[in-house]
Structures are given as C-alpha cells and as structure tokens.
N, C-alpha and C positions, 0 to 999 in steps of 0.2 A: 260433385262427389256426394253420393248418398250418405246420410248421417250414420247409417249402420256400419259403414266402413271406417268412419272416423273413430268410433268407439269399440271397434273389434279388438279382441285379445283378452288376456286374463288380467283382471285387476290385481293390483298388488300395492303394498305400502312402499314408501320411499326407503331406500337403503341409507340409513344414517350411521355415522360412525359412533355407535353407542357401546357401552360396556356390555359384554355378553354374559359375564358372570356376575352374580350379586356381590356387593361389598360385604365383607364379614367384619363386624365390630363386636368384640367380646363374645364371639360365638353366635351372634344374631345376624342372619343374612338379610341384607337390605337390597331389594331389587333396584336396578338402574332407573326404572320408570318412576319409582318413589323419590329417588334423589333428584331427578329432573323436575318433578312436580314441586318438591320442596324448594328448589332453587328458583323456580318461576314464581312461587308464592312469595318468597322473600323479596324478589325484585319488585313485584307488584305492591307489596306492603311499603317498601322503601319509596316508590314513586308516589303513592297516595299520601304518605307522610310528608314528603317534600311538598306536594301540592298544597296541603292544608297548612303547612308551617311557613312556606316561603313565597308562594304565588299571591298576587294581589287578590285574585278571586277567592282563593282558599281562606285567606285571612278575613276577607269580607264575610264569607259564609260562616266562619267561626264566630265572628262578632255578631252577626244576625241571629245565630242560634243561641248565643249566650244572653243577649239582651237586645231585642229588635228596636226598642225606643232609643237606647243609648247609641246603637249603630246608626240609626237615622239622624240623631243629633250630631254625630261625628261626620255626617256627610256621605254615608254609605247608602246607595240607592238599592232598595230591596228588589225592585223589578229588574234592574240592570244586573245585579249579582245572580239572580236566578236565571235570567236569560242567557248568561254566559255558560252555564253548566247544563242546561236542558238540551236534549237532542233536537236537531232541526226537524221540522215537520217533513213528512214524506211528500214527494212530488205527486201531484194528481195527473193521471194520464188522460 
C-alpha cells in the first residue's frame, strides 16, 4: 500500500471530553485549557518535589549540591549520582 493512502484524509485533533465553556470565578472566565495546564504543572511539581525529598538519588543530589565534600565523606558517589539522572547517550547508527 503506497504511503499516500495511509496518510490520506483531513487531519484533526483528538476528541477529548473537555469542558466546552470556560469556568467563571468571580466574573473572570478561565478557559479549560488553562485549567488543564495548571493541573499538569501541579502534578509535575509534586513529582519533582517527591523525587528530591524521598528518592535516594534526589537526596544524594541535594547533599552534593549543598556540600560536595561532606557528601563524599558520607559515602555519596558523585559520579554515580550524576550518572543516575543524566540521559542515556543516543545510539549510533
């Protein structure tokens, strides 16, 4: 099947069950897209906060940022802590 037939048709966005009307708070309309963006930002902030407060890597990174010599004396390996959070190198083709 030729690629042109696979991608034929009119492009369109997904039909999501979103609010159609803006939310009105004290006479100020708030679009649903803004509410979704605020909720997504709050979730991401909560996840990053949890990572730095509760995960072993996050606590190690905070210790290294505060005092690298004290972190090394406490047994936190700088190379291992940074290796855990950096992105993997791209595969070479």
